[in-house]
C-alpha positions as CSV (number, residue, x, y, z in Angstrom):
1,M,105.8,125.0,115.6
2,A,106.5,123.2,118.9
3,S,103.5,125.2,120.4
4,I,101.3,123.7,117.8
5,R,100.5,120.0,117.4
6,T,99.7,118.9,113.9
7,D,100.6,115.7,112.2
8,L,99.8,116.6,108.8
9,A,102.3,118.1,106.2
10,L,99.6,120.3,105.0
11,E,99.2,121.9,108.1
12,A,102.8,122.4,108.4
13,K,103.1,124.4,105.2
14,E,100.2,126.4,106.2
15,I,101.9,127.5,109.1
16,Q,105.0,128.6,107.2
17,E,102.4,130.5,105.1
18,G,101.2,132.1,107.9
19,K,104.5,133.4,108.7
20,G,104.7,135.0,105.4
21,K,106.7,132.0,103.6
22,K,104.5,131.7,100.9
23,D,107.3,129.7,98.7
24,I,109.1,127.1,100.8
25,P,112.7,126.3,99.5
26,G,112.8,122.6,98.6
27,V,109.2,122.1,98.9
28,A,106.9,121.4,96.0
29,V,103.1,121.3,96.4
30,E,100.5,119.9,93.9
31,V,96.8,120.3,94.1
32,D,94.2,117.9,92.6
33,G,91.0,116.3,92.9
34,D,87.3,117.8,93.0
35,E,85.1,119.7,95.3
36,D,84.2,116.2,97.0
37,I,88.1,114.9,97.5
38,K,90.5,117.4,97.3
39,I,94.0,116.0,97.0
40,T,97.1,117.9,98.1
41,R,100.5,116.3,97.4
42,V,103.4,117.8,99.3
43,R,106.9,116.8,98.7
44,I,109.7,117.7,100.6
45,E,113.1,117.3,98.2
46,E,115.7,119.3,99.9
47,E,117.0,119.5,103.7
48,V,116.2,123.1,103.8
49,G,112.6,122.3,103.3
50,A,112.6,119.7,105.9
51,K,114.0,121.8,108.5
52,I,111.7,124.6,107.7
53,M,108.6,122.1,107.6
54,G,109.7,120.0,110.5
55,K,109.1,116.9,108.6
56,P,111.5,114.3,107.1
57,K,112.0,114.4,103.1
58,G,109.6,112.8,101.1
59,N,105.9,112.6,99.9
60,Y,102.9,113.6,102.1
61,I,99.4,112.9,100.2
62,T,96.4,114.9,102.0
63,L,92.9,114.0,101.0
64,E,90.5,116.3,102.2
65,V,86.8,115.3,102.5
66,S,84.4,117.8,104.0
67,R,81.6,115.4,103.5
68,L,83.2,112.2,104.9
69,K,81.4,112.2,108.3
70,E,77.9,112.2,106.4
71,N,78.2,108.4,105.9
72,D,77.6,108.6,101.9
73,I,78.4,105.2,100.8
74,D,79.1,106.2,97.4
75,L,81.3,109.1,98.6
76,M,83.2,106.4,100.7
77,E,83.7,103.9,98.0
78,D,85.0,107.2,95.9
79,V,87.5,107.8,98.9
80,S,88.6,104.3,98.9
81,R,89.3,104.4,95.2
82,A,91.3,107.5,95.4
83,L,93.2,106.3,98.4
84,A,94.1,103.0,96.3
85,K,95.1,105.1,93.3
86,E,97.6,107.2,95.7
87,L,99.3,104.3,97.1
88,I,99.7,102.7,93.7
89,T,101.5,105.8,92.4
90,L,103.3,106.1,95.4
91,V,105.0,102.8,95.8
92,K,105.5,100.2,93.3
93,I,104.5,96.6,94.4
94,K,105.8,93.5,92.8
95,D,103.4,90.4,92.0
96,N,105.5,88.4,94.4
97,S,105.9,90.8,97.4
98,I,105.1,90.5,101.0
99,I,103.3,93.4,102.7
100,L,102.9,93.7,106.2
101,V,99.9,95.9,107.6
102,V,100.3,97.4,111.0
103,G,97.6,99.1,113.1
104,L,99.0,101.3,115.6
105,G,97.0,102.5,118.6
106,N,95.1,101.6,121.5
107,W,91.8,99.6,120.8
108,N,90.3,100.6,124.5
109,I,90.4,104.2,123.5
110,T,88.0,104.9,120.7
111,P,89.9,108.2,119.0
112,D,93.1,105.6,118.9
113,A,91.5,102.6,117.9
114,L,91.7,103.6,114.0
115,G,94.5,101.2,113.5
116,P,93.2,98.2,115.1
117,K,89.8,98.7,113.5
118,V,91.5,98.7,110.1
119,I,93.3,95.4,110.8
120,E,90.2,93.7,111.4
121,K,88.9,94.5,108.1
122,I,92.4,93.5,105.9
123,L,92.1,90.7,103.5
124,V,95.2,88.6,104.9
125,T,96.7,85.9,102.6
126,R,100.2,85.2,103.5
127,H,99.4,82.1,104.9
128,M,97.5,81.0,101.9
129,T,99.9,81.9,99.7
130,E,102.6,80.0,101.8
131,F,100.5,76.8,102.4
132,L,97.8,76.7,99.9
133,P,99.5,78.5,96.8
134,E,97.3,76.3,94.1
135,Q,94.3,77.5,95.7
136,I,95.2,81.5,95.1
137,D,94.2,83.4,92.4
138,E,96.6,85.2,90.4
139,G,96.7,89.0,91.2
140,V,96.4,88.3,95.0
141,R,99.7,89.2,96.9
142,A,100.8,88.0,100.0
143,V,99.6,90.3,102.9
144,C,99.8,89.6,106.7
145,A,98.4,92.1,109.4
146,L,99.4,93.0,112.8
147,S,97.7,95.1,115.8
148,P,100.7,95.3,118.4
149,G,98.8,97.3,121.0
150,V,100.5,100.2,123.1
151,L,103.2,100.4,125.7
152,G,101.0,100.5,128.3
153,I,99.2,97.4,127.6
154,T,102.2,95.1,126.4
155,G,105.0,96.6,128.4
156,I,106.8,96.3,125.1
157,E,107.9,99.4,122.8
158,T,105.8,98.9,119.7
159,S,108.6,99.6,117.5
160,E,110.4,96.6,118.9
161,I,107.2,94.2,118.5
162,I,107.2,95.4,114.4
163,L,110.9,95.2,114.1
164,G,111.0,91.6,115.3
165,V,107.9,90.7,112.9
166,V,109.9,92.3,110.4
167,N,113.0,90.4,110.9
168,R,111.0,87.0,111.1
169,V,108.3,87.7,107.8
170,N,111.0,89.9,105.8
171,P,108.2,91.9,104.0
172,D,109.0,94.0,101.0
173,L,106.6,96.7,102.7
174,V,105.2,97.8,105.7
175,I,102.1,100.0,105.9
176,V,101.1,101.5,109.2
177,I,97.9,103.2,110.1
178,D,97.6,105.5,113.0
179,A,95.4,108.0,114.4
180,L,96.6,111.6,114.2
181,A,96.3,115.0,115.5
182,S,95.0,118.0,113.7
183,R,95.6,122.0,114.5
184,K,92.0,122.7,112.7
185,L,88.8,121.5,113.9
186,E,87.4,121.2,110.3
187,R,90.1,118.5,109.6
188,V,89.1,116.2,112.4
189,N,87.4,113.2,110.9
190,T,87.4,114.6,107.3
191,T,91.1,114.3,106.4
192,I,93.4,111.3,105.1
193,Q,97.1,111.6,105.0
194,I,99.7,109.2,103.2
195,A,103.3,109.6,103.7
196,D,106.4,107.6,102.5
197,T,108.5,108.7,105.4
198,G,107.1,106.6,108.1
199,I,105.6,107.8,111.6
200,N,106.3,107.9,115.3
201,P,103.7,105.8,117.2
202,G,101.5,108.0,119.4
203,S,102.2,111.0,118.0
204,G,98.6,112.1,117.6
205,V,98.2,112.2,121.4
206,G,101.6,113.5,122.1
207,N,103.4,110.3,123.1
208,N,106.2,110.2,120.5
209,R,108.1,106.9,120.6
210,K,110.8,105.5,118.4
211,E,110.1,106.2,114.7
212,L,108.8,103.1,112.2
213,S,110.6,104.2,109.0
214,E,112.9,102.8,106.2
215,E,116.0,103.8,108.5
216,S,114.6,101.8,111.4
217,L,113.0,98.9,110.2
218,G,115.2,98.1,106.9
219,V,112.1,98.2,104.2
220,P,110.2,100.9,102.8
221,V,107.3,102.2,105.1
222,I,104.1,104.0,104.4
223,A,102.0,105.7,106.8
224,I,98.3,106.4,106.6
225,G,96.5,108.4,109.2
226,V,93.4,110.3,110.0
227,P,93.4,113.1,112.5
228,T,90.9,112.2,115.2
229,V,91.7,114.7,117.9
230,V,92.8,118.5,118.1
231,D,94.3,119.8,121.5
232,A,92.5,122.1,123.8
233,A,94.3,125.1,122.4
234,T,93.2,124.5,118.9
235,M,89.5,124.2,120.0
236,A,89.9,127.7,122.0
237,N,91.6,129.4,118.9
238,D,88.8,128.1,116.4
239,T,86.1,129.1,119.1
240,I,87.4,132.7,119.4
241,D,87.5,133.0,115.6
242,L,83.7,132.0,115.2
243,V,82.9,134.4,118.1
244,I,84.8,137.2,116.6
245,D,83.1,136.4,113.2
246,N,79.5,136.5,114.8
247,L,80.2,139.7,116.5
248,I,81.5,141.5,113.2
249,N,78.2,140.0,111.3
250,G,75.8,141.1,114.0
251,T,77.1,144.5,115.1
252,K,75.9,147.5,113.3
253,G,78.3,150.4,112.7
254,E,81.9,150.2,114.2
255,T,83.5,146.9,113.7
256,K,87.4,147.8,113.8
257,F,88.2,146.6,117.0
258,Y,86.5,143.1,116.3
259,E,88.6,143.0,112.8
260,M,91.7,144.1,114.7
261,L,91.2,140.8,116.9
262,K,90.5,138.4,114.0
263,N,93.7,139.7,112.0
264,I,96.0,138.7,114.9
265,N,98.3,136.2,113.5
266,R,96.9,132.5,114.1
267,E,100.1,131.4,115.5
268,E,100.6,134.0,117.8
269,K,97.0,133.6,119.1
270,M,97.8,129.8,119.3
271,E,101.0,130.5,121.5
272,L,99.0,132.9,123.8
273,I,96.2,130.3,124.5
274,S,98.7,127.9,125.4
275,E,100.4,129.7,127.5
276,V,97.0,130.5,129.3
277,L,95.9,126.9,129.5
278,S,99.2,125.5,130.5
279,P,99.8,123.4,132.8
280,R,96.2,122.6,134.0
281,L,94.9,122.1,130.1
282,K,98.1,121.9,128.3
283,D,97.6,118.3,127.3
284,L,93.8,118.1,127.1
285,M,92.9,116.5,123.5
286,V,89.2,116.8,122.2
287,T,87.4,114.3,119.9
288,P,83.8,114.7,118.4
289,K,81.2,112.9,120.2
290,E,80.0,110.9,117.2
291,I,83.8,109.6,117.1
292,D,82.5,105.5,117.6
293,E,80.7,105.6,114.5
294,F,83.0,107.7,112.4
295,I,86.2,105.2,113.4
296,E,83.9,102.3,112.2
297,D,83.1,103.9,108.7
298,I,86.6,105.6,108.3
299,S,88.2,101.9,108.9
300,D,86.0,100.7,106.3
301,V,87.2,103.3,103.8
302,I,91.0,102.8,104.6
303,A,90.6,99.1,104.6
304,D,88.8,98.9,101.1
305,G,91.5,101.0,99.7
306,L,94.2,99.0,100.9
307,N,92.4,96.0,100.1
308,I,92.0,96.8,96.4
309,S,95.2,98.5,96.1
310,L,97.3,95.4,97.5
311,H,95.3,92.9,95.5
312,P,94.9,93.8,91.7
313,S,92.4,91.1,91.0
314,I,90.0,92.5,94.0
315,H,87.7,95.2,92.9
316,M,85.6,97.5,94.9
317,D,82.4,95.6,94.0
318,D,83.5,92.5,95.7
319,V,85.9,93.3,98.1
320,H,83.4,92.8,101.2
321,R,82.8,89.4,100.1
322,F,86.2,88.3,101.3
323,I,86.2,89.9,104.6
324,N,82.8,89.5,106.0
């Protein structure tokens, strides 16, 4: 797995299945949803499963929405509601809880700007609950937000900034949002992952830093991520598969050679491609050209889902009245 870059637990499971491990010990999988929003819940229950998957024990919920890039307002609101529902199920938040929402990433680089963009749209209320409690409606929790930037901008490790704020604010829950990497082009800009295991800042672009987790921060951490990039090896692998499919469909008569190429194990192809690309293109990351518009749209989806899940009295119909 070290040669295949992915931040999605669902894809880690698929990698193991590609190696013939259909039932991974210590890992439970549940599939839900419909054709518009497919929900896969992966629960790593034992250390043996965590070792095989290469992921910490915990819950990983993946929302796959193939039409998420189509800017369908009704669908986007449905995704926000689905995200809110999964969050409410995953973590129990008390009415008097303080929640810190952290947007990871570099706001100067569009594929990495998801976290900061979401923070711009979060309904922050901690200052009001502290100084103007009489003006706060019942069902509005104390929420604060932070976009700490990246090491190259601040000169400070992201984890150090967040830990300092946590020690000062004493939140009951930290929610971090970050851009991720996928091993499949089809999942870029169409997938949302929620996990209760924390996250490594910069993991999506291969810049792993100190993890943000309950162990490091002292409070529960929920991570929400969207894959916005794939590496060059993934793109090359998917392109080869498409070319082979076209050759099979367009060739009359003998196709055994092409079918043999198609049936080569995906992970073996990925390792071969990575070796060919290394070292010149080893760290090349690719993102779709419409990424600017997508980051704006998906940040709306995630922020709306967070706002209606963190504030029980705020509903989708009126959430934008409190932000705009």
